LOSE-883483 format. One line per 4 residues: their letters; for each residue x, y, z of C-alpha. Coordinates in Angstrom, 3 decimals. Layout:
N
a) X,Y,Z; ...
***
This chain:
612
mknk) 129.766,76.597,43.765; 128.362,79.591,45.673; 127.403,83.096,44.680; 126.383,85.411,47.532
isfs) 124.900,88.909,47.402; 123.746,90.566,50.613; 120.141,91.797,50.967; 118.650,92.315,54.452
gfvf) 115.800,90.029,55.398; 115.367,88.228,52.050; 116.757,84.869,50.830; 116.176,83.741,47.273
vlii) 117.000,80.263,45.818; 118.219,80.431,42.251; 117.470,77.268,40.206; 119.622,76.736,37.131
clsm) 119.145,73.847,34.673; 122.279,72.968,32.758; 122.417,70.698,29.722; 125.925,69.519,29.918
lagp) 126.668,68.429,26.370; 130.337,68.991,26.766; 132.625,69.885,29.514; 136.177,70.132,30.568
ssms) 138.298,67.008,30.263; 138.536,66.722,34.005; 134.814,66.009,34.337; 133.464,62.446,34.337
qaql) 131.510,61.031,31.432; 128.393,60.885,33.607; 128.746,64.526,34.339; 129.223,65.376,30.684
ngeg) 126.330,63.337,29.297; 123.708,64.103,31.942; 121.340,66.890,32.791; 121.043,68.153,36.356
tiyl) 119.643,70.893,38.540; 122.109,72.904,40.554; 120.763,75.036,43.493; 122.649,78.232,44.062
plii) 121.693,80.161,47.225; 121.475,83.852,46.482; 121.275,86.030,49.596; 120.387,89.658,48.958
rnfp) 120.692,92.370,51.617; 118.995,95.740,51.426; 121.501,98.367,52.475; 119.808,101.296,54.332
itpl) 119.412,104.623,52.605; 121.335,107.572,53.959; 118.966,110.530,53.567; 120.078,113.484,51.501
apvl) 120.452,116.858,53.150; 117.196,118.841,52.918; 117.045,122.224,51.242; 115.866,125.231,53.249
ntid) 113.687,127.771,51.459; 114.481,131.460,51.665; 112.624,132.938,54.655; 109.940,135.468,53.765
ngdg) 110.170,138.178,56.421; 109.742,141.342,54.407; 107.974,143.222,57.202; 110.893,142.611,59.568
ngsy) 108.766,141.521,62.507; 109.599,138.642,64.818; 107.170,136.143,63.289; 107.989,134.016,60.241
tviw) 108.052,130.427,59.012; 111.082,128.229,58.280; 110.327,125.670,55.530; 112.408,122.835,54.032
nsse) 111.823,120.056,51.512; 111.298,116.441,52.538; 114.220,114.037,52.149; 113.806,110.467,50.850
gant) 114.296,107.914,53.604; 114.075,110.457,56.429; 111.939,109.819,59.496; 112.642,113.039,61.386
ytlq) 114.364,116.377,60.995; 116.422,118.513,63.381; 116.283,122.283,62.894; 118.940,124.474,64.503
edts) 118.985,128.203,65.187; 121.932,130.471,65.990; 122.827,134.144,65.953; 126.093,133.236,64.197
asfl) 126.349,131.977,60.609; 129.155,129.703,61.847; 126.764,128.040,64.325; 129.152,128.446,67.235
sptn) 126.420,127.821,69.843; 123.384,126.408,68.022; 120.080,125.502,69.651; 117.889,122.634,68.473
iyeg) 114.504,124.331,68.112; 112.642,121.529,66.324; 112.882,117.732,66.264; 110.082,115.931,64.471
sgts) 108.675,114.618,61.227; 107.364,117.921,59.864; 108.943,120.121,57.209; 108.244,123.571,58.632
mqis) 108.268,125.522,61.880; 106.500,128.731,62.842; 108.847,131.165,64.592; 107.465,134.046,66.671
gmei) 108.363,136.481,69.410; 111.893,137.187,68.132; 113.801,140.274,69.260; 115.621,142.600,66.834
gtyy) 118.587,140.772,65.280; 119.691,138.295,62.599; 118.949,134.597,63.039; 120.466,131.695,61.070
yrvk) 118.914,128.280,60.443; 120.020,124.879,59.160; 118.353,121.465,59.118; 119.356,117.830,58.700
ains) 117.398,114.647,57.937; 117.555,111.546,60.143; 116.409,107.928,59.955; 117.063,104.862,62.103
yass) 120.437,104.175,60.459; 122.019,107.464,59.556; 121.637,111.206,59.237; 122.346,113.572,56.397
gwsn) 124.748,116.438,56.460; 123.499,119.892,57.307; 121.439,121.774,54.747; 122.163,125.154,53.265
ivsa) 121.991,128.034,55.755; 119.244,130.655,55.553; 118.720,133.739,57.680; 115.939,136.004,58.906
vvte) 116.471,139.651,59.798; 114.176,141.109,62.467; 114.046,144.911,62.474; 110.781,145.515,64.345
alpn) 110.825,145.547,68.142; 108.342,143.438,70.023; 105.374,145.490,71.201; 105.043,146.461,74.827
cpqs) 102.785,143.949,76.489; 100.404,144.545,79.388; 100.622,142.431,82.501; 100.369,138.751,81.628
giws) 97.831,136.429,83.184; 94.099,136.567,83.656; 92.155,139.804,83.317; 88.533,140.024,84.411
gtts) 85.870,142.688,84.729; 82.312,143.685,83.963; 80.405,145.092,81.020; 78.021,148.038,80.945
qgkg) 75.227,145.446,80.974; 76.472,144.055,84.289; 77.823,140.865,82.698; 81.319,139.444,83.001
isyi) 84.319,139.654,80.699; 87.622,137.791,81.057; 90.680,136.902,78.986; 94.286,135.751,79.364
vnns) 97.193,137.927,78.229; 100.279,136.004,77.110; 103.581,137.775,76.407; 105.400,134.705,75.114
pecq) 106.010,133.933,72.329; 104.325,137.251,71.528; 101.862,139.666,73.062; 98.422,138.160,72.530
iess) 95.095,137.439,74.107; 95.176,133.654,74.310; 93.012,131.626,71.943; 89.543,130.836,73.373
sliv) 90.289,132.740,76.590; 88.305,135.889,75.767; 84.751,135.359,77.021; 82.056,138.022,77.350
gwst) 78.528,137.948,78.662; 75.822,139.829,76.798; 72.090,140.451,76.740; 69.539,142.041,74.414
gwse) 65.999,143.174,74.870; 65.743,146.399,72.979; 63.902,144.906,69.988; 60.928,142.562,69.764
gctg) 62.064,139.080,68.760; 65.650,139.744,69.814; 65.422,139.260,73.553; 68.126,136.950,74.834
egwt) 71.351,136.597,76.774; 74.407,134.377,76.798; 78.186,134.082,76.682; 80.414,134.050,73.646
svni) 84.133,133.915,72.930; 86.864,134.126,70.294; 88.594,130.845,69.446; 91.756,132.323,67.894
pidi) 94.548,134.467,69.401; 94.108,138.242,69.238; 97.308,140.246,68.794; 97.984,143.221,71.076
yedq) 99.858,146.139,69.468; 100.602,149.518,71.030; 98.402,148.704,74.035; 95.369,147.951,71.883
fnys) 93.577,144.984,70.360; 90.824,144.676,67.774; 88.845,141.750,66.437; 85.888,141.495,64.087
dsst) 83.866,138.585,62.720; 81.018,138.944,60.259; 79.540,135.521,61.067; 76.488,135.255,63.299
nakl) 75.011,132.621,65.624; 76.010,134.425,68.823; 79.573,135.246,67.811; 81.462,138.416,68.549
deih) 80.869,140.732,65.649; 83.623,142.975,66.945; 85.543,143.834,70.098; 87.982,146.641,70.797
gtft) 90.167,147.199,73.833; 92.748,149.656,75.122; 95.136,149.081,78.017; 95.087,152.530,79.590
ssdi) 97.595,151.459,82.255; 99.364,148.327,83.436; 96.291,147.291,85.412; 93.276,148.822,83.637
angt) 91.759,148.032,80.243; 88.480,149.134,78.696; 86.692,149.067,75.389; 83.547,148.055,73.556
fqve) 82.111,144.973,71.899; 79.093,143.942,69.883; 77.519,140.505,69.507; 75.382,139.442,66.557
ytvy) 73.311,136.301,66.578; 70.524,134.658,64.616; 66.989,134.053,65.860; 65.052,131.475,63.814
spyt) 61.604,131.674,65.422; 59.041,132.852,64.537; 61.130,133.972,61.572; 64.833,134.306,60.799
kics) 66.238,137.549,62.099; 69.743,138.880,62.747; 69.926,140.378,66.232; 72.587,142.445,67.955
sgvv) 73.592,143.288,71.486; 74.321,146.816,70.373; 77.557,148.514,71.405; 78.447,147.412,74.938
gwqa) 81.200,148.957,77.056; 83.502,146.998,79.351; 86.344,147.434,81.835; 88.782,144.824,83.180
epfy) 91.836,144.524,85.416; 94.331,141.774,86.288; 92.938,138.913,88.339; 94.917,138.054,91.483
gldg) 94.575,134.648,93.039; 94.112,131.182,91.599; 91.950,130.885,88.506; 90.898,127.271,89.172
svea) 90.098,124.980,92.058; 92.607,123.626,94.598; 92.259,119.839,94.943; 95.407,118.852,96.867
ihiq) 97.536,120.397,99.634; 100.865,119.225,101.036; 102.921,121.023,103.700; 106.658,120.443,103.300
pddn) 107.945,119.415,106.734; 111.422,120.919,106.406; 110.476,124.517,105.551; 106.641,124.698,105.885
kili) 106.299,125.703,102.251; 102.986,124.644,100.757; 102.456,122.612,97.594; 99.032,122.956,95.996
ggtf) 97.556,121.108,93.035; 94.286,121.432,91.179; 92.684,122.774,88.033; 94.265,126.257,88.127
rfvn) 96.681,127.628,85.520; 97.666,130.961,87.047; 98.672,132.106,90.525; 98.542,135.894,90.863
gver) 98.940,136.299,87.110; 101.977,134.003,86.957; 101.529,130.819,84.954; 101.796,127.736,87.144
ryla) 99.966,124.955,85.378; 98.051,122.798,87.859; 100.827,122.719,90.496; 102.468,125.499,92.503
rlns) 104.485,126.019,95.636; 103.749,128.847,98.048; 105.869,130.333,100.773; 104.564,130.103,104.321
dgsl) 102.968,133.575,103.980; 101.019,132.529,100.866; 103.232,134.266,98.305; 104.318,132.327,95.230
dasf) 107.642,130.490,95.399; 109.109,131.576,92.059; 111.884,128.948,92.209; 109.424,126.080,91.686
nanv) 107.772,125.442,88.309; 106.690,121.984,87.181; 104.448,122.748,84.149; 102.064,119.805,84.533
gddv) 99.837,118.986,81.565; 96.493,118.829,83.414; 94.734,118.486,86.777; 96.631,117.440,89.935
ysia) 94.641,115.645,92.663; 97.292,114.317,95.052; 100.718,115.383,96.348; 103.143,113.509,98.605
qqpd) 106.817,113.720,99.491; 109.413,110.981,99.827; 112.018,110.958,102.632; 114.673,112.368,100.269
gkil) 112.497,115.414,99.554; 111.386,114.379,96.073; 107.762,115.147,95.276; 105.158,112.726,93.934
iggy) 102.095,114.044,92.119; 99.012,112.199,90.949; 96.129,113.426,88.868; 94.602,113.436,85.429
feyv) 97.525,114.430,83.223; 99.562,112.940,80.375; 102.654,115.160,80.396; 104.966,116.848,82.890
ngva) 107.457,119.396,81.555; 106.613,118.155,78.062; 107.558,114.525,78.834; 104.946,111.752,78.740
hksi) 103.981,110.650,82.271; 100.440,109.385,82.602; 98.650,110.310,85.847; 101.655,109.988,88.192
arln) 105.166,111.465,88.194; 108.032,112.355,90.502; 109.638,115.790,90.687; 112.875,117.122,92.051
sdgs) 112.704,119.806,94.726; 112.759,122.604,92.115; 109.850,121.122,90.147; 111.950,119.567,87.390
ldns) 110.964,116.071,86.299; 112.765,113.074,87.813; 113.070,110.728,84.838; 114.285,107.832,86.999
fnan) 110.729,107.283,88.280; 108.303,105.383,86.062; 105.066,103.844,87.312; 103.341,101.670,84.714
llfp) 99.666,101.907,85.698; 96.916,101.188,83.181; 93.182,101.852,82.896; 90.929,99.050,81.571
ivds) 90.379,100.914,78.294; 93.710,100.840,76.472; 95.427,104.232,76.132; 92.674,105.967,78.135
lfpi) 93.564,108.577,80.698; 92.602,107.856,84.304; 92.991,109.771,87.578; 95.332,109.022,90.469
nkii) 93.470,110.352,93.496; 95.758,109.553,96.420; 99.441,108.906,97.098; 100.812,107.779,100.464
vlpd) 104.565,107.539,101.058; 105.896,105.020,103.587; 108.904,105.740,105.837; 111.127,103.570,103.615
gdif) 110.128,105.547,100.512; 107.745,102.944,99.105; 104.415,104.225,97.846; 100.726,103.372,98.000
vegl) 98.674,104.780,95.133; 94.905,104.866,94.678; 93.106,105.660,91.439; 90.985,104.313,88.609
fnra) 93.539,101.812,87.261; 93.379,98.023,87.097; 96.910,97.088,86.024; 100.351,97.809,87.446
dgei) 103.392,96.521,85.549; 100.993,94.172,83.743; 99.622,92.626,86.960; 95.991,92.985,88.062
rnyv) 95.746,95.693,90.710; 92.290,97.245,91.007; 92.354,100.809,92.365; 95.165,100.284,94.912
arln) 98.794,99.246,94.384; 102.013,99.340,96.335; 105.019,100.604,94.399; 108.709,100.537,95.102
adgs) 110.466,103.869,95.504; 111.356,103.922,91.779; 107.736,103.396,90.665; 107.961,99.684,89.872
ldds) 105.313,97.372,91.302; 105.873,95.789,94.708; 104.264,92.484,93.773; 104.255,91.239,97.372
fnan) 101.125,93.335,98.047; 97.729,92.591,96.468; 94.527,93.636,98.220; 92.254,91.719,95.785
iqwa) 89.791,94.584,95.437; 87.038,93.830,92.921; 86.704,96.046,89.863; 83.506,98.121,90.060
ggvg) 83.883,100.729,87.334; 84.239,104.290,88.575; 83.576,103.436,92.230; 87.252,103.471,93.149
aeia) 88.678,102.845,96.607; 90.175,104.666,99.591; 93.242,103.827,101.663; 94.685,105.055,104.959
lqgd) 97.665,103.965,107.047; 98.606,104.192,110.688; 101.927,102.603,111.490; 101.823,99.143,109.963
qiyi) 98.002,99.114,109.894; 96.496,99.427,106.391; 92.808,100.258,105.992; 91.017,100.069,102.651
agvf) 87.460,100.962,101.678; 86.436,99.319,98.428; 84.466,96.530,96.807; 85.528,93.099,98.091
dsdg) 84.289,89.550,97.619; 84.619,88.062,101.080; 81.413,86.017,101.191; 80.746,84.994,97.602
sahp) 79.239,88.317,96.543; 80.888,91.632,95.797; 79.939,94.540,98.058; 81.567,97.636,99.559
elvr) 83.529,97.075,102.738; 85.916,98.803,105.077; 88.666,96.293,105.843; 92.087,96.067,107.422
vnqy) 94.790,94.216,105.515; 98.283,93.052,106.346; 101.526,93.916,104.563; 100.661,91.488,101.753
gnid) 97.108,92.771,101.225; 95.391,89.830,102.916; 92.260,90.756,104.878; 92.735,90.770,108.641
esfs) 89.888,88.549,109.851; 90.204,89.904,113.408; 88.879,93.238,112.130; 85.098,93.142,111.819
syth) 84.735,94.588,108.327; 81.986,97.134,107.889; 79.713,96.143,105.001; 76.891,98.672,105.192
mgyl) 78.583,101.497,103.368; 76.930,103.329,100.527; 78.005,102.596,96.984; 81.007,104.942,97.225
pgli) 83.910,103.933,99.488; 84.120,107.321,101.212; 87.027,108.765,103.194; 89.208,107.263,105.929
viqp) 91.223,109.054,108.600; 92.772,107.557,111.731; 92.579,109.302,115.099; 95.650,109.351,117.385
dgki) 94.126,106.607,119.567; 93.794,104.309,116.536; 90.061,104.711,116.009; 88.934,104.900,112.391
intd) 86.712,107.629,110.937; 84.952,106.647,107.713; 82.427,108.462,105.534; 80.175,106.395,103.328
gesi) 78.603,109.178,101.290; 75.640,109.359,103.666; 77.138,109.680,107.152; 80.334,110.059,109.185
lrfd) 81.065,106.993,111.331; 83.741,105.777,113.737; 85.037,102.246,114.382; 87.326,100.877,117.052
dngl) 90.487,98.945,116.248; 88.420,95.744,116.064; 86.175,97.202,113.365; 83.129,97.588,115.600
adas) 80.955,100.687,115.260; 81.540,103.194,118.060; 78.146,104.296,119.418; 79.779,107.087,121.439
fnap) 80.709,108.924,118.248; 77.860,111.245,117.306; 78.650,113.139,114.118; 75.928,115.213,112.413
lpdd) 74.367,113.983,109.186; 75.473,115.946,106.088; 73.018,116.655,103.279; 75.665,115.934,100.616
rplt) 79.007,114.190,100.232; 82.043,114.991,102.359; 85.051,115.171,100.033; 87.990,115.740,102.364
msmy) 88.911,115.269,106.029; 91.941,116.264,108.043; 92.927,115.393,111.602; 94.250,117.575,114.408
tdgk) 96.870,116.186,116.761; 94.262,116.051,119.563; 91.820,113.997,117.470; 89.532,116.805,116.330
iivg) 88.374,116.500,112.727; 87.803,119.085,110.047; 85.532,118.071,107.165; 84.920,119.716,103.794
gyfv) 82.825,118.860,100.771; 79.607,119.494,98.878; 77.323,119.615,101.919; 75.514,122.800,102.941
nldg) 73.581,121.579,105.986; 74.432,119.312,108.934; 71.467,117.868,110.810; 69.392,120.559,109.143
qsfp) 71.609,123.435,110.313; 73.504,125.667,107.891; 77.205,124.811,107.874; 78.139,125.335,104.231
yicq) 80.985,123.262,102.814; 83.173,123.004,105.945; 82.792,122.088,109.613; 84.821,121.120,112.659
lssn) 84.022,118.113,114.853; 85.357,117.285,118.292; 87.172,113.992,118.777; 83.831,112.344,119.661
gtln) 82.028,113.783,116.631; 80.245,116.710,118.257; 79.777,119.673,115.930; 81.564,122.893,116.919
ptfk) 78.829,125.529,116.474; 81.250,128.495,116.566; 83.499,127.276,113.754; 81.764,128.709,110.658
pepn) 84.048,130.049,107.898; 81.153,129.717,105.420; 82.872,129.647,102.017; 80.525,130.322,99.129
dsvf) 81.296,127.066,97.306; 82.703,123.574,97.727; 85.821,122.567,99.687; 88.019,119.874,98.097
alav) 91.214,119.846,100.186; 92.192,120.493,103.803; 95.456,120.414,105.755; 96.090,121.256,109.403
qpdg) 99.402,123.025,110.034; 101.569,122.157,113.060; 100.364,125.398,114.723; 96.712,124.368,114.308
kilv) 95.889,126.761,111.473; 93.948,125.215,108.598; 94.687,125.424,104.865; 91.516,125.252,102.780
ggsf) 91.322,124.572,99.038; 88.261,124.394,96.826; 86.230,126.250,94.235; 85.147,129.268,96.305
seig) 85.691,132.991,95.768; 84.798,134.075,99.288; 85.360,132.663,102.766; 84.795,134.261,106.153
gler) 83.298,137.266,104.376; 86.597,137.999,102.584; 87.563,137.579,98.944; 89.808,134.552,98.561
fnfa) 89.952,132.716,95.264; 90.019,128.958,95.859; 92.642,128.922,98.628; 92.831,130.396,102.123
rlnt) 94.213,129.846,105.601; 92.018,129.863,108.694; 92.927,130.594,112.261; 92.164,127.937,114.854
dgsv) 88.740,129.504,115.531; 87.734,129.388,111.849; 88.302,133.064,111.081; 90.352,133.939,108.000
dttf) 94.065,134.470,108.628; 94.574,137.863,106.990; 98.377,137.554,107.194; 98.167,134.769,104.611
npsp) 96.953,135.712,101.174; 97.859,134.141,97.827; 96.367,137.316,96.286; 98.517,140.447,96.820
***
């Protein structure tokens, strides 16, 4: 006989001992007079719990402003909750404003009106019905907000002040963005100078903001500001700090005045440049967050005159170091990020032409330390849409690929290519292509010992033995560019060299010796080379951060844009003009924040200006 009760994942055996002293007449005498053990399988299944509908608390919004909190109780068996908002109590066109495991959501920046909310609980098997409906009535208009973006200026002590104004979700000075410089010297024992900031948002109401903090240790004791117009703000601040030697003393900067205005340009460095071939629009990537006061996190597209292309917005999570474009116009970006448009994509992603994320692309690259973030430094797209990537990874789709991998157009690994580069920590590698020729600078083991080499490999990654690999590079692999005649330019961190198509050093190439690392090179159609980087001098002559070489390496003495800081990215336009990205604030004697275009003679192209 069998008794069965369902219970997921568990099987119990029920043992029953029966003393059969009597039984029905149909049973045999042996059955009646004996004792036996009967095993009855009892299978028990655990039916999943359907979570109960949560209960929403009444919203406390007595002041009628557009900031309040929606709170609900937890529901047994729930993993996540979905919170909806609508302007109709019937929820005719609801919006999901929260999906997660929490039980509250902070709402802010709401216009005048009535807003309705409901929530449901969800687990892997089922979801509850909708909760009760609660509402919030907003009667207070949002304050007028000054121009958003970065503001910067000076204090009455000649120090700097800067902050970021955000108008969404509400008008605030962004947390940790307000930074002021200060100095003291008016009292013995209190001489000092430094920078300090506020690590929380500061609300802006009626064109003013105020903040005070009674703590010391070089914190802002108070700061006040007034936006007297859309592009001027001024005010005062005071810093208090503690000096412990020779005795403990509370010091103050005194009342310091300041004035600031919106900052136009890019607020961070430009590390990558790509010119779109179909319309000559310019994609730039780097460490910036704002372009002319408009938020464009780490990636932006400019029109050919340098103005911002407002139709493109990718919202990348962090730095972008490389940009490339596939034949269908889709855009590949590499860098040091974890998210694009709020979706997890580690270090590499593909975008549609408007900057939206293309979810069909997924490259599974891994760094040796599990879950660590790593940079993708270079992306090269082949005519068929396949991709070479270079960065600090050592796995692709689970296969060993140190620094360099070839991917299919959808991001999956092309396992037919393996260059067998040796892992050497943060050294990395460099790759360049000309036609079907593939050149790689990296650490190889071609003679029983690992050392840096410049090699040529075939379509499978095997070293081409007919190319005399260069093994005297410095520790870093350097840069590679290919001249139109097929000759190879390579920097090894100490010099700029040229090799013929057999890999032999070209003694006719006579490039000057830089005093620091070149970081970027770009090639003209006639074989001339433009070089940028950390260097300040070439062969002892002052050529800060950028220079132009003839096709045989001779330095052009008249090409001297002289930016005031490093150059990280270069691109030569079809008309011979040069796009320059870096961390400078001045080039050619003109103010240009981190990005500029040069004429063919090295002068600044004043018709092109990312800053209005």
